[in-house]
PABABA-597953 format. One record per residue (C-alpha): residue in one letter; x, y, z. Coordinates in steps of 0.05 Angstrom, whole numbers, plus 32768, in hexadecimal, padded with zeros to 4 digits. Example, Ala and Ser with C-alpha at 12.3 -4.5 7.8 and 13.67 -1.06 7.14 Angstrom:
# PABABA-597953
a80F67FA6809Cs81117FEB808F
# end
This chain:
# PABABA-597953
m811774A06D7Dt80D974A76D51a80C9746A6D28q80D174726CDDa808F74726CB7p808B74456C79h809574666C36i806B74356C0Fg802674546C0Bk803E749C6C0Ds803C74CF6BD6y808074E56BBBr8088750C6B7Br80AF74EC6B42e80F974EC6B52n810A75096B0Ea80D3753D6B0Bl80FE75796B1Fr813675646AEFh810575626AB5l80E475A36ACBa812975C46AC9g813475AC6A82q816975796A98g8149753C6A79r817A750C6A57f815874F16A19v817574CC69DEt8165750A69B4d8195753269E0l81CF750369D3s8208751969A5l824474EB699Ap828574F96975r828374E9692Am823874DC692Fl821074D468EFh81C674E068E2v819474BA68B9a815574C76892f81297497686Cv810B74976826r80C5747B6831s8090745E6804p805C749267F0m8029745B67E1a800A74226809r801973E867D9g804573E1679Dk808173C1677Bi80C473E5677Bi80D673EE6731e8112741B6739l813B74366774d81757463675Fv819D74816798s81DA749A6770a81C674E36774a81B974DE67BEe81FE74BE67C9a821E74FC67ABa81F4752E67D3p8218755C6806g8227753C6849v821174F66835v823D74BF6851r821874816838v81D5746F6818f81B9742B6829t818474036803a816873BE6811e819F73A067E6t81D773BF6810l81B873BD6855n818673846860d81B8734B6860k81DB7369689Dc819E735868C8e8177731768D0p812E732268BEw80FA732268F5i80B6730068F8g807F73186926t805F72D7693Bl805A72B1697Dd805472666985h8018726769B3f7FEF728B697Fa7FE2724C6956n7FE77253690Bm7FFA729D690Fq801E72B668D1s804672F468BEt807B72FA6888p80C4730A6899q80D4735468A0n811473756888i813173B96896l812273D96853a80EC73C86821e8100739367EEr80DA738E67ACe809973A867CAv808073DE67F8l804973CD6829w8031740E6849v803874596841g807874676866h809A7424685Ap80E57435685Av810674286817a814B7449681Em817474676856i81A074A4684Fv81DA74AB6880a81F774F16884r821D752268B0s81DC754368C5r8192753368C5a8185756E6896e81B775556863a819A750F6868e8154752A685Cd816B75546822a818C75186801c814B74F06805e8130751F67D0f81657506679Ev815074BD67A3m812C74A56764l80F57474677Bd80C574566749i808D742B6766e80587406673Dd801874136763e7FF173D56778e7FAD73CC6799a7FB473D767E3v7F9173AD6817v7F7173E46841d7F3273C76860g7F34738B688Ed7EF1736E6878a7F047373682Ea7F487354683El7F2673136854v7EFC730C6815e7F1272D267E9g7F3E72EB67B1a7F52732B67D3p7F99734467C5l7FCC733367F9a7FE6736A6827a802C734C6823e804E731F67F1g805B72DA680Es801F72D8683Da7FF1729D6837s7FB572CB6842n7FA3730E6862l7F9072E968A2c7FC972F068D4f7FA872CA690Dr7F6572AF6921t7F4E728F6961v7F0C727E6984l7EFD727969CEk7EBD725469DFt7E9A72366A1Bd7E6D71F96A11n7E2A72196A1Ev7E2D725B69FAe7DFA724869C4d7DC9722F69F9a7DD172706A20f7DBC729969E4a7D85726969D1g7D66726E6A16a7D7272B86A23a7D3972E56A35h7D5D73216A17i7D95732A69E4v7DB8736C69D6e7DEB737669A0g7E1573AA697Cn7E4B73B7694Af7E8673E26960t7EC07404693Cf7EFF741C695Fg7F2B74496935r7F767449692Eh7F9F74796957t7FE87480696Aa8014749369A5v802B74DB6997t806074D669CEl8083751369E8e80C574F669CEp80C174D3698Br80E67492697Da8130749F6983i81707475697Fv81BB7480697Ca81E174416969d822C74416975f82557405695Dd829F74016970r82C473D7693Ds830273D1696At82DC73AD69A1g829E7393697Dq827473B869B0l823073D4699Bn8214740A69C8v81CC741F69B9h81AC745B69DAq8162745269CEg8121746F69E8t8101742D69FAq80DA740B6A31t810173CA6A2Cp814D73CF6A25y815973856A33q8128737069FDf814E739B69CBq8191738269E3d817A733C69D1v815C7353698Ey819B73776977a81C9733F698Dr81A173096969h818F732E692Af81D4734C691Eg81FB730F6934l821D73306970p822E731269B4e81F9732B69E5g823073426A14k8249737069DDv8206739469D7r81F473CA6A08v81B073EE6A05i81A8742E6A2Ca8163744C6A37p816C74906A58d813174BE6A65v80F774A86A39g80C374DA6A25g808774AC6A25s807E74676A07f8038744B6A14g804B740969F1m8061742B69B1k80AB742469C2l80A773D969CFh80AD73C36988v80E273B66954y80E073EA691Dn810373ED68D9e8124742F68EAe81457419692Am815F73D96909a8179740368CFt819D743368FEv81C073F96922a81D373D968E0a81F0741A68C5s821A74246904i823673DE68FFi824873E868B6l8266742D68BEg828574266903r826A746A6918p823174826944v81F07488691Cr81B374AD6933f816974A96920v813274D3693Da80ED74CE691Fd80CD7511690Er8083751B691Al8070750F68D2e809374CC68CAs807B74B6690Ff803474B368F4v804A748368BDs807C745968E4d80697456692Ei8039741D693Dh7FF07430693Ea7FBF74186971r7F7A73F56971d7F5673F1692Dh7F2173BF6942r7EDD73AE6928v7EB373876959s7E6F73666953a7E5373506997r7E14733869B8m7E0173296A00a7DCD72F86A1Al7DA773076A5Bd7D7072E76A84a7D2E73096A95d7D4D732A6AD3g7D8773486AACn7DBC73166AC1i7DF2730A6A8Cl7DF272C46A6Fa7E2572C96A37m7E4A72F56A05d7E5972E769BCv7E907312699Dd7EB37318695Ad7EF073466959m7F1573576919t7F58737A6926q7F7B739B68EBi7FC7739C68F4g7FED73B468B7a8017738B6887f803F736668BDs803673506905t806573786931y80A273586950p80AF733B6983r806C734369A7t803E733B696As800173616954a7FD37329696Aa7FDD733669B5e7FAB737069B8g7F72734A6996n7F81730E69C2q7F77733969FFv7F38735969E2i7F13731769DCr7F2D72FE6A20l7F1A733D6A47m7ED273406A2Dg7EA1733D6A67a7EDB73386A99p7EBA735D6AD4y7E7A73336AD0k7E5B72F16AE4m7E5772D76A9Ep7E52728A6A98d7E5A72826A4Dy7E8072A46A15r7E97729F69CEg7ECC72CD69B3r7EEA72CB696Dl7F2772F36959s7F3E73016912v7F807327690Av7F85734268C3f7FBD735E6898q7FB573A06872n7FE273D36850k7FE674056888v8016741468C1q801B73D968F1t7FF073D8692Fs800573B96971q800773C269BCy7FF5740569D8r7FE2741B6A1Fa7FAB73ED6A3Av7FB473B76A05g7F6E73A169F0h7F4D73BB6A2Fp7F2873F76A12i7F0873CD69DBa7EF273956A09c7ED973C66A3Da7EB473F26A0Cv7E9073B869EAt7E7D73966A2Be7E6573D66A4Ca7E3E73ED6A0Fl7E1773AB6A0Fi7E0B73B26A5Ae7DEE73F76A4Cy7DC373DD6A13a7DA973A76A42a7D9B73D86A7Ae7D7474046A4Ak7D4D73C96A2El7D3A73AF6A73n7D3073F56A90i7D6473E86AC6d7D91741F6AE2p7DD974176AC9f7DF474116B10e7DC173DD6B23m7DCF73B76AE2r7E1773B16AF5r7E0A73A26B3Dr7DE273656B28n7E18734B6AFBl7E5C735E6B16l7E8673286B35a7E7B73286B80d7EB6733E6BAAd7EB372FC6BD0a7EB072D16B90y7EFB72C76B88p7F2472A46B70h7EFE72A56B2Ft7F0A728E6AE7s7EE772B56AB1a7EC272956A77t7EFE72AB6A4Cg7F2F72866A78y7F4E72BF6AA0q7F5C72AF6AE9f7F4C72E66B1Ce7F6C72E36B61k7F43731A6B83l7F2073576B67s7EF2738C6B85h7EBB739D6B53q7E8373A56B85a7EAA73D16BB4s7EC273FB6B78l7E7B74036B5Ee7E60741C6BA0k7E9B744C6BAAl7E9174696B64r7E4774756B70e7E58749C6BAFl7E9374C06B8Fm7E6B74DB6B55d7E2B74E86B7Cy7E0574C06B47d7DBE74D06B5Ea7DCB751B6B5Dl7DE975156B17r7DAC74F06AFDa7D7F75266B1Be7DA9755D6AFAq7DA875376AB8a7D5C75336AB9e7D54757C6ACAl7D8375936A92r7D6075676A5Ee7D21758F6A6Bk7D4975CC6A55g7D6475AA6A16i7DA9759C6A33y7DBE75546A28r7DEF75366A59g7E0274EE6A62i7E1F74C16A98g7E4774846A85i7E6874506AB2a7E9774176AA1p7EB673E36AD0f7EF873C66AB7v7F2C73906AC4e7F75739F6AB4i7FAC736D6AA6t7FEC737A6ACEn802B73556AE5p802C73216AADg805372E26AB9a807C72B76A8Bt803F729B6A67f803172DF6A48y806A72DF6A16g809D72AA6A29v806F72706A19g806B728A69D1g80B5728B69C7a80C072D669CFr810072E969F3i80DB73196A20s80E973116A6Aa80B2730A6A9Eq80E273156AD8d810773526AF2g8149735A6B14a8166738A6B48v81AB73956B66v81A973BC6BA7r81E673D26BCEl81F773FC6C0At822D742F6BF9p826774406C28s824374826C39g8204745E6C4Ed81DC746E6C10v81B874396BE7h81C0742A6B9Dc818C74016B77a819773EB6B2Fi815773CD6B14s813E73B26AD1v80FB73D76AD0t810174186AAAe80EC74606AB6q80BD747C6A81g80A574B86AA8q8074748F6AD2g809E74926B12t80C0744E6B13e80FF746A6B34t80D6748A6B6Bi80AC744D6B7Ei80E8741F6B7Da810C744F6BACq80D0744E6BDBv80CE74026BDCv811973FA6BE8a811974326C1Cd80E6740E6C46q810F73CF6C47l815073F26C5Bg813674266C8Cv814974636C63t8123749A6C40p811774946BF5d814674CE6BE6k817F74A26C00v8170746D6BCAk818D74796B85v816874506B50v818A74416B0Et816274266AD3g8166741E6A88d81AD74036A7At81BB73BB6A68d820373C26A80t81F473DE6AC5t81B173BF6AD8p819E73766ADEs817573566AA7g812A73576AA9g80E973656A85a80E873B06A92t80AA73DB6A86w806C73C06A64a802773A56A78c802873CB6ABAr805D739F6AD9g808C73D56AF5a806F73D86B3Cg805573926B42i8092736C6B28g80C973A16B2Bg80B173B86B6Fe80AE73726B8At80F573656B70a810D73A46B93l80EA73916BD4r8109734C6BD5a814E73686BC5g8146739B6BFCr813373666C2Ek816E733C6C1Al819D73776C24q817A73876C66a818B73426C7Fq81D473496C6Ai81D9738D6C8Cl81BB73736CCDt81E873366CCCl822573636CC3a820C73936CF9g820373586D29e824C73466D1Ei8264738D6D29l823873986D66q824073516D80t81F573476D86d81BF731B6D69p81A873386D26a816173246D38l8162735B6D6Dl817273906D3Ak814C73B46D02l815873EC6CD0a813974316CD9n814C747A6CD2n818B746B6CAAa81A6743F6CE1v81A573FB6D02v817974036D40d816373D86D7Aa812573B36D64a810273BB6DA7s811374036DBBg812574236D78a8166743D6D96e819D74486D62r81D674166D65i81FF74266D26t81F374506CE8l81EF74326CA2a822774616C8Ee825474436CC4i824273FD6CADg825374116C66r8295742F6C7Di82AB73F26CA4a829673C06C6Ft82B873E76C37y82F774046C57r830473DB6C95p82ED73936C89d832D737F6CADt830B73936CEFl82D273616CE4p82D2731B6D03k82F372E66CD9g82C372C86CA5c829373026CABd827173146C68n827C735E6C5Cs825773616C19l822073966C15t820673876BD0v81CD73576BBEa81AE73406B7Dq816673296B76h813A73126B3Df80F073066B41a80BD72E96B11p807372E06B21s806272976B30g801A729B6B49y7FE172B16B1Dp7FF372BD6AD3f7FDF73076ADDd7FCF73346B18f7F8E73526AFFt7F7973966B19n7F3473B36B13g7F0C73F26B1Bi7ED4741B6AFEq7ECF745D6ADAa7E98748F6ACCs7E9374C96A9Cy7E6375046A9Av7E5C75276A57e7E31755A6A34v7E1F755269EAd7E09758C69BFi7DD6756A6992e7DD975A2695Ft7E2475A06953g7E37755A696Cm7E6C75786999t7E78755469DBr7E9175756A1Bi7EAF75466A4Fl7E9975636A91k7EB575336AC5h7ED674EF6ACAw7EDB74C16B06v7F0774846B13v7F0574526B4Ce7F4174246B45d7F5E73E86B69c7FA773DC6B5Ag7FB673B46B98r7FE673D36BCAi7FF3741C6BB8i803C742E6BBBn803674786BAAp7FF074966BA8l800774D56B82l802874AD6B4Av7FED747C6B46d7FBD74B56B3Be7FEC74D46B08q7FEC74936AE1i7FA0748D6AE4r7F9574D56ACDg7FC674CD6A94g7FA6748C6A81v7F6074AA6A81v7F7874E16A51q7F9574AC6A23g7F5374886A25l7F2974C56A17g7F5674DB69DEp7F4274A369AEa7EFB74A569C9f7EF174EC69B0f7F2C75066987e7F6474D86970e7F5F74B0692Fc7F8F749E68F7l7F6474A868B9y7F7274836878d7F5574896832e7F43744F6804t7F8A744C67E8g7FAB7444682Dq7FC2748C6834m7FBF74A9687At7F9A74EA6870n7FA8750D68B2a7FF174FC68C0t8003753E68E1l7FF6755C6925a7FCF75926902e7F9A755E68EFy7FA375256920l7F80753C695Fv7F9D752D69A3p7F78754169E3m7F8F75836A01a7F8B75986A4Ag7F5075C66A3De7F27758D6A21m7F33755D6A5Ap7F06755B6A98d7F16755A6AE1i7F2675116AF2e7F1474FB6B38i7F3474BC6B53a7F27748D6B8Eh7F4374496BA0v7F3574056BBBe7F7273DB6BD0t7F7273906BC5p7FBB737A6BC9t7FD0733D6BA3k7FE973036BCEd801772ED6B96t804C731D6BB0i806573396BF2l805A73806BD9g801373736BC2a801673A86B8Bk7FF5739F6B47g7FFC73CC6B0Av7FD7740D6AFDg7FF3742E6ABFe7FBD74166A8Fa7F81741B6ABCg7F6D74616AA7t7F6F744F6A5Da7F4A740D6A66a7F0574296A72a7F0674746A64g7EED746B6A1Ca7EB7743A6A32a7E9C74696A68a7E9E74A36A36m7E78747C6A00n7E4374686A32a7E3D74B06A49v7E3574CA6A02n7E00749669F3d7DDD74A76A34a7DDA74EF6A1Dl7DBF74DB69D9r7D8B74AA69F5p7D5074DB69F4m7D5A74E369A9g7D5D7497699Ea7DA4749E6984r7DE074726992i7E2A7474697Es7E587438697Cq7E9774526959t7ED374766975p7EE974AB6973m7EA474C96980t7EAE75056953p7E79753A6949i7E6975216903r7E5E74DA691Ci7E3174F36954l7E09751C6922k7E0374DF68F5a7DEA74B76930l7DB674ED693Dg7DA274EB68F4h7DB5753468E9v7DE5752568B0
# end
């Protein structure tokens, strides 16, 4: 009999790909329940003001309207939430309620909720609400918000400073005082937002007869929301079920508590009927969390040979009127200042973070939390230094990158690295992109007036976070995952697991991992996710933890079940289980590979004829396993990216010609899905680098809140993305896998900015603001 090859390390397409291609996706937006009602919200048209009058009487009489809720009739059904964490010392944020009370704090702040028989009727009734708001000065700019005497972004705040912290080593001042060279820059990273394929969607269904709340929600974290709804609505957790079916993209945006979801749950509890909310594209722009919005001043000290001595960084993050709940809006800025200089031998560092309130949509975690800002700033300064010292960018990095034999290593910011591969990645990238040939081509084209640029950017990515990430701050967000794996009577395998499927292929990689432990093919493993009633509790999908933590959980569960099957097979066959193994859907002789008994036969005997087993024999074929990381606080991954662009210096238009990624995510479970994740991440990194930005005027109005004006990257604007890998498995787990979902986003913008500046170098121009729009490039060139 031919030995079964392992499935881990092989490419399999996503298990649900054909179903989605056939239009058989099961999204919350597809769900229709008997007696279901629909909601629409009356929103504030201004960024800051006092509510003078709110008259809903005409709306209550409108056709199809079942109920109209205001703060007075709805907010007391839900305990307010506060977006702070204990380990962010002295962090402040005022309590949030479902609907605005007394004041509105951003354009789009929900003031009233209309519940009607259809969404159209609910929207029509919104027009009958009489809302009078006394306009007040909005806090729009973060720098102005911190000036003494500035108006407060929210009533009840002590100041507009949400959080401030400083990281500092002892010798940073001496490093700058003795430096041979100092380079510096000011950087601005614009706001952008997720624009997911499926908008936020929820159907809440409260059964008064049983006290059971069922919530169908497009979310990454069903167990987090089960806890939130139970606590804030005073329900037993066992009476709250959250079901996350197919989810059309999340990227961090669907992690957070929103007014609209809490309102929908509250309405269902009050009315005892299913209630549905689906955000339309227009309201998504003024209610979904936004990303980034950082202003960074940074400098770097170097010795005469170009070796980095220290960095000094100030980051101001602007977050809206509240900090988001339960993960806070301080987490991104915290990661920005801690990831600065991460790939390099940098002895000293000072990083200061200021998180500032303003009257705009809240900002919070989005794919590659903080990574693009830290990477872009670090790599821009490296480029400035290389130019100043006349050192080739590859050589500059080769001198400063952490050596591959320098681990374990603790960075100047306090991050602990188990084992990374910066040097190997750098060399592989140079070969992959044929760097010397590109430089020759660049020089030749410049002679013809064609300006192309090459940019590179090493990166470090945070994955597999342990309990210290959120739990230490008091957030009820799990660091562990759970899996229940069982052998069915027919010999198939069923795995219920807490990590969720967002379109990234979780179900497929879990099937591969389990299949290898039980000697079956992945198509024999059914993976169930996204239901708090049918899967074990766990952290689910965020911070690239699906493969590293969820996969390890599945592996350990599979091995536990493997041991039970072999023990049972030994009893049936009257042989030592140590002489047996699982392969080809059967129990086989470990030495010869000869089949002894099929898994289907074991399932049949254990399920239907346990009476034939020896007395005292355990016939159970179901195991449960939970796993939480207990080694390093994070399993850091690393890699390097490069971008090749052409800039038209007359129009400011940039064409992205090619992009390369060398990435090390530890042990690769599925090469096809890893590369899919990297390519998708690169596109989401290049989007805000060139196109995406939420623009506001001086009164706090978003001026491009439609897809006609907010630019997202299209396929024709994206380059070919070539990918290669280095594999450095973590020793914290048996599986050895780290995360990969945020790697592409982490450094794409940094590589692109360096490439654009390389193209502009002959004109003495430089850009340090994203997105790098044509007008900004022309301004950098002095043409406008």
